[in-house]
C-alpha positions in Angstrom: 320.0 -14.4 29.1 318.9 -13.5 25.5 320.2 -12.3 23.2 320.7 -8.3 22.6 321.1 -6.5 19.3 322.6 -3.0 18.7 322.0 -1.7 15.7 324.5 1.8 15.1 324.0 2.2 11.3 325.2 0.9 8.1 326.4 -2.8 9.1 327.6 -1.9 12.6 325.8 -3.5 15.1 326.7 -4.9 19.0 325.3 -8.4 19.4 325.5 -9.1 23.2 324.9 -13.6 23.8 326.2 -15.0 26.9 328.0 -12.7 28.7 330.1 -11.7 24.9 330.0 -9.0 23.3 330.1 -8.9 19.3 330.2 -5.9 17.1 330.4 -6.3 13.6 332.3 -4.5 10.4 332.7 -1.8 13.8 332.5 2.2 11.3 332.4 4.7 13.6 333.1 7.6 11.6 331.2 10.7 10.6 332.5 11.0 6.7 334.1 7.9 4.6 336.1 9.5 1.1 332.6 10.8 -0.6 329.7 9.4 2.2 328.6 11.1 5.0 326.2 10.0 8.0 323.2 11.4 6.7 321.4 10.3 9.8 321.8 8.8 13.2 325.3 10.3 15.2 328.8 7.7 15.1 328.3 5.1 18.0 329.2 6.7 20.9 332.4 5.1 22.5 331.4 2.4 24.6 330.0 0.6 21.2 334.5 0.3 20.9 334.2 -2.0 23.7 333.7 -5.6 22.6 335.6 -8.7 23.5 335.6 -9.8 19.4 335.0 -7.4 16.4 333.9 -9.3 12.9 334.9 -8.1 9.3 332.6 -9.3 6.6 335.0 -8.2 3.9 337.2 -5.4 2.7 335.4 -2.6 1.2 336.3 0.7 3.3 333.0 1.0 4.7 333.0 -2.7 6.6 337.3 -2.5 7.0 337.7 0.7 8.3 341.0 1.0 9.6 340.8 4.1 11.6 337.3 2.7 13.6 339.6 -0.5 14.3 342.0 1.5 16.3 339.6 2.5 18.3 338.9 -0.5 19.9 340.6 -1.6 23.2 343.6 -3.5 23.7 342.3 -7.7 23.1 339.7 -7.1 21.3 340.0 -10.1 19.1 339.3 -9.5 15.4 338.1 -12.0 12.6 338.6 -11.1 9.2 338.5 -12.7 6.4 342.0 -14.7 5.0 344.3 -12.3 3.4 343.0 -9.0 4.6 346.1 -8.6 6.0 348.3 -8.7 2.9 345.6 -6.5 1.0 345.7 -4.4 4.1 348.9 -4.3 5.2 347.3 -1.4 7.9 345.7 -4.2 9.2 349.1 -5.3 10.7 349.9 -1.7 12.0 346.6 -2.7 14.7 349.4 -4.7 17.0 347.1 -4.1 19.6 344.6 -6.1 18.4 344.7 -10.4 18.2 344.2 -10.7 14.6 342.9 -14.3 12.8 342.4 -14.8 9.5 339.1 -17.3 8.8 337.8 -18.6 5.8 334.2 -20.1 5.2 333.7 -23.3 7.3 335.7 -22.5 10.2 335.1 -22.3 13.5 336.4 -20.3 16.1 335.8 -19.6 20.1 335.0 -16.3 21.4 334.3 -17.3 25.1 331.1 -18.7 25.6 330.3 -18.0 21.7 331.4 -20.1 18.5 331.0 -17.7 15.4 331.0 -19.9 12.2 332.1 -18.6 9.3 329.9 -18.6 6.4 330.2 -17.3 2.4 329.3 -14.0 0.5 328.1 -13.6 -2.5 330.2 -10.3 -2.4 333.4 -8.6 -4.2 335.8 -9.4 -1.6 338.1 -7.3 -3.1 340.1 -3.9 -1.5 338.3 -1.4 -3.7 339.4 0.3 -6.3 342.3 -1.6 -7.1 344.4 -4.3 -6.3 343.4 -8.7 -7.2 340.8 -10.9 -5.9 342.9 -11.7 -2.7 340.6 -12.1 0.0 337.0 -14.0 0.2 333.5 -11.7 1.5 332.4 -13.3 4.6 329.3 -13.6 6.7 328.4 -15.6 10.2 327.0 -17.1 12.4 327.5 -16.5 16.0 326.0 -19.3 18.4 325.2 -19.2 22.1 321.6 -18.7 23.8 321.2 -18.5 20.3 321.7 -18.4 16.7 322.9 -15.0 14.9 323.6 -15.0 11.1 325.6 -11.5 10.0 325.3 -11.3 6.5 327.5 -8.6 5.7 327.4 -7.5 2.0 325.4 -10.8 -0.1 323.5 -11.0 -3.0 321.4 -14.1 -2.8 322.3 -17.2 -4.0 320.7 -20.4 -4.2 322.9 -22.5 -1.4 322.6 -19.9 1.2 320.3 -21.6 3.4 322.5 -24.8 3.6 325.5 -23.0 3.8 324.0 -20.6 7.0 322.9 -23.5 8.2 319.8 -23.3 11.0 319.3 -19.4 12.7 317.3 -18.1 15.4 318.0 -14.0 14.6 318.8 -12.7 10.8 321.4 -9.4 10.7 321.0 -8.7 6.5 321.5 -6.1 4.4 318.7 -4.2 2.5 320.4 -1.7 0.9 323.1 0.4 0.6 325.3 3.8 0.5 324.1 5.3 -3.0 321.3 5.6 -5.8 322.1 1.9 -7.1 323.1 -1.6 -5.9 325.6 -3.4 -7.8 325.9 -6.9 -8.2 326.4 -9.0 -4.9 323.8 -6.9 -2.4 320.7 -7.4 -1.2 317.7 -5.0 -1.8 314.7 -4.5 0.3 313.1 -7.8 -2.5 316.0 -9.8 -2.2 316.1 -9.9 1.7 312.5 -10.6 2.1 313.5 -13.8 -0.4 316.5 -14.8 1.7 314.4 -14.5 4.9 312.1 -16.9 3.1 315.1 -19.6 2.8 316.9 -18.8 6.3 313.6 -18.9 8.3 314.8 -17.0 11.2 312.6 -16.1 14.1 313.6 -12.6 13.9 315.3 -9.9 11.4 316.9 -7.2 11.8 317.3 -4.9 8.3 321.0 -3.3 8.4 323.2 -1.5 6.2 320.3 1.1 4.8 319.6 4.8 5.8 323.1 6.2 6.8 325.5 7.0 4.8 325.2 8.8 0.8 327.4 10.4 -0.9 328.3 14.0 -1.1 325.5 16.1 -3.1 323.4 13.5 -3.8 320.3 13.9 -0.9 318.1 14.9 -4.4 319.2 11.5 -6.5 316.5 8.8 -5.7 316.5 9.4 -1.9 313.6 6.8 -2.0 316.9 4.3 -2.3 318.2 6.6 1.1 315.2 6.2 3.2 312.7 3.1 2.4 314.4 0.2 2.0 314.0 -0.5 5.6 310.6 -0.1 5.6 309.9 -1.8 1.9 311.4 -4.9 3.9 308.9 -4.8 7.0 306.6 -4.5 3.8 308.1 -7.1 2.0 308.8 -9.7 4.9 305.0 -10.0 6.0 303.8 -11.1 2.4 306.5 -13.4 1.7 307.6 -14.2 5.1 305.4 -14.1 7.3 306.7 -16.5 10.1 309.0 -13.9 11.2 308.7 -10.8 13.8 310.9 -8.4 11.8 312.7 -5.8 14.3 313.0 -2.5 13.0 315.6 -0.3 14.2 316.9 3.1 14.0 321.0 4.0 14.4 321.6 3.4 17.9 318.4 1.3 19.6 318.6 -2.0 20.7 316.3 -5.1 20.7 315.9 -8.4 22.6 314.5 -10.5 20.0 313.0 -13.8 20.3 315.3 -16.5 19.9 314.4 -19.8 21.3 312.9 -22.5 19.4 
């Protein structure tokens, strides 16, 4: 069975490979602090069904405790090393099987191997707290090798650290009018694609959440990143098939070399 990817919005995806369901950065809310979901309905209840959930870093739009609480008892949860110390609420999720990971770790989940790789992003639980946990990405290895970048900036050793992959889930935007350091916009994501050279890519982390009352402020940063990434990827990495999904849509990308 080929790998299947469903994008639920923001950085939340379901990946099915080798009979195992992987959920990335679960965020099932309509609203998070000053952010509201502007496009796409929240993921339906079946989206919370997974064998393993992967958390890339401690920011509340990626490590969302109410969403993690909805996962079924016994679900495996991988979080960056030190996360329970920085986010004590994780300790109350005792129905989950929590594992702390760091770059270089390799974790078996069913017939999959999940490799933890570096990311270039602020890993703190903002707005307070010391830098106690690294931001990470993951490579899920089964019938395909799928790279989930989480949140990251472009860095010189990215391709070397990530290694060969078939599918790349790359962030191409954010949740506000401006992207800070440690993020990929559409242009930098296209550069990353040219370095990584997967067979297929899916742009994520854009066009879902936006600050309340700011709909008219730089609206292109909400609407345009996905299509801009498709255009720039065609110029810089024409060999890669880019799949532009709407929230809730699925794709079975080419994933065999």
